[in-house]
N, C-alpha and C positions, 0 to 999 in steps of 0.2 A: 505493499502501499502507498501512496508516494504521502511525502509530508504535507498536511493541505497548505495552500497556494504554489507549490510546484508549477513547473511548466510538464506538460506532455510533451515528446517529444517521441518519434518512432526512425526507427535504423530500417531501409529495409535494404533485399538483396540488389547488390544495383546493379549486378545484373541481366533485370525485368528495366532497368532506369531507361530515360532519355538523359540527353548528353550531355547531361553533367552533373552527371554521375562516376567519379575515374579516380586514380592518385593525378591523374595532365590535369587535375582542378584546386585554383583558390577561392577562397570564400574574403572577401574585403570589408572588413568592418568598416561602414561611411556612414552614420546615418549623424554621429556628432554634430550639436550648433554649432560651435567652435568659436563658442562667444569673448574668448581670450583673446580669439584673430580679425575682429569688428574696430573698422568696417567692412574689411574685404573678406568677411559674412556674411552680409549684411544684407544679401540676394546671391550669396551662390553655398554655396557647403561648402565645408574647410575640403573634404578633401576632392572636391574640384579649382583648386587653388591655382595660378600658373606657375609654372618654374620649368625654363627656357620653352615658355609657348607652348608649351601642351597640360590638360588640368590633372594634379597631381597623379588621380587614380590611370588614369591616362597611358600617361610616364609605365609606372608602377606597372600594369596591360600588357603593356608591352614589351618591356623585358623581361615577364615571362614570361608570355608572347614568341621572344626567341631564341625559350629553354624550354622553347616543350612544352609546357602549359599552352592546353588548346581551349579549356571552361571556365566560366568564372558566373560564382554572384554574388553577388553587391550589395550589399544593404546601404539600405540609404533611409532621409529623413528629413533633415532639416533642408525644406529646398527641394524638396522627393524632386515633381518635377525639372526641375535645374541639372539636378544633378544626373537626372532620362538627360534631355536633353545634350548636357558635356560630354558625357560618357560616352551614350552610342551604346549601340547593339553587337556590336564585334572591331575587335581593335589585331587590324593581325593578324587577322585571321581568329584570332579567340572570339568564342562564341560566350557575348554577354547574357547573363540573368539579373532584374532584380529583386528585388526584397524588403516592401518597409516596413521601418517599423517607426508603426504609429506613434509609438506613450514615449519616443527617443526626448522628450526634453525632463521626462522624471522620471527614465531608464538608465542603462550604462553597456558596455557592450560586452558584460555575460549575455547581457539579454538580446539584443543585435545579433548576439555567437547562433544560442538560441533556437533563434529563427531557420538558419541558413545550413546548419550542418547536418542536419537530412544526404546536401550537397556532396557529407566530405565521408561521407558511408564506407567506401575500400582504401580510402585516407587523401593523404593535397594535402594543402596548401593552406594558412590562415593570417594574412595580412592585416595592418591594423593601417585606416585609410590614409592617416597625416603623414606617413614617413616616404623619403623620402632619401632613394638606397645608386649610390652607384652601381655598375654594370654589375665590376668585379665582383662585391657581393652578394644580388643577384642566382651569378653562377654559383656560386660557396653554396648559396641556400636550395639550390634549383639540382646541386651534385651531391646533397645532402643523402647515404641513404635512404631510399626508400621504406628500406622493413626497419626503419627503428625510426620514435621519435626529436626531433631536435630544436634547440630552442633558443634561434641567430641572438647575438650576444658580443659587448664589446666587453673590458675591461674596467671597471669601476672605476670611478675618480671624486673625486670631492666637489664635483663642478657640481658631478652627475645629481639629477633628480626623478623622482615619480617609483615605477617600479625596480624592483631589485634582488637579485637573484646571487644563489648560494653554493656551491656544489660541493661533491669532495673528490678526492685525490683523483678519482679515476675519471671525474666529468663528467656526474650526475648530480642531476641540478639536488638540492633536499631541501630546502628555504626557500620562503621567498614572500618579499613580506613591498609595500608601498614608502619609500624616500622621503617627505617634505624640506628637511631640513638639510645642512652638509653635514654631510658622515665622512670618514677615514674608510681612504678604502689598502684593501688590505688584502688576504694570499683566497682566492677563488671566490669572489669577488669581481660580477658582473649587470652591467644596465640591460633592462630591455633592450631590445631591437624592434618589440612588434613586427614578428614573423617568425614564425615558427612551421614545419616539414615533420607534418602526424602521420604513421603509419597507419593503417588500417582497425591497429588492436589499437594506437590511440589517441584517434579517432572517437571514433566508440562509448573509447571513457569519457572522451571531453564530452560527450552529447548523453551521456551519462548522468558525465556530476552538472553537467549547466539543467539540467534538466526535471533534476531532483534538486537541483536549488532553489530557497524562495524570496530571494534578495535578489533585487530585477536594481540594484544600485551597485549593486558589486563590479568591477574589473571581469576583466573574468582570468587573466591572471587571481585573482586569489581563489576565485573556485578552484583553480589547479591549485593552487599553496594548497588545500584542505586533500587532496586526494590525490599528491608527491607517488606515492607508493603506487600506485595505478599504472603509474605512466611513466615510469621510465625515462623520465626525459634526461638527453643530454645536450651537455653546451657544445653552441656551432661558435665560435667564435667571427668574427666580424674583424680584429685588431688587423689595418693596413685596406682596409675595403669602406670607404667613404656610406655613413646615412647619418640622415635627424631625420627628429620628433618634430614636426614644428607644430605650436603649442601655441604661438605669440609672438608680436611683429619683427620684433627681435632673430626670432628662428628663422621666418618666413625670410627676412637680408640676409642671412647665414648661407639659405638655402638658394637663394638665389643667387647669391658671389658663387661659389663652393661649384655649384652644379652648367649655372648659365655659365661659368665661362671653363667651365669643360666642357662646354655642347659646342 
């Protein structure tokens, strides 16, 4: 029996499903309001902010398509119709479907993820919609062993904030928290890069954990943290492969300097 308030999810045999099921699928979480990025997000979603002349989500999907990903589910919410128009139904041969989180203003990435997890019934990629990454970072993500689950990270520094991971000596993730203040770097501490490659087993474990969670205000990271033994997640170190999480105008300016100059 599910806890009261839990979300019902259904994991289905991917062999009987349409194009959007399979290992070469990405779920991109792009429903958020992006309030810290205003006025850039007054009339468009954060996942469609322009970087080097293309919407952020289009850039990510194009890069993934170049590495063999064939289908995407994009979770939208804020400025949903604008998101559909800016992203479109196909990016470099990669087919796109949209799932709308109509409760985006009162929920977090945990709920956006649960709405789309059926698409990863056979494994695939889970990516946050405010991430801009170098081609080198995407190559490292897509070349990770699909039989295992991996969380893309970089070594933690005192400048980092947000989702913080700890691994053991073998590179397995053993703890996660949300760090909002300056914290010293120590061995085996990592900053989440907002990108995961999930095995079939890992994706189904995440679907179950999300479906059983009652608190829709959580980040998906926090749900994973409550069930880490079920995931057997390995660190995927992106050191030397640039990426950025775009939360505010300073992040956006830095991303444009870094990636537009390289374009």
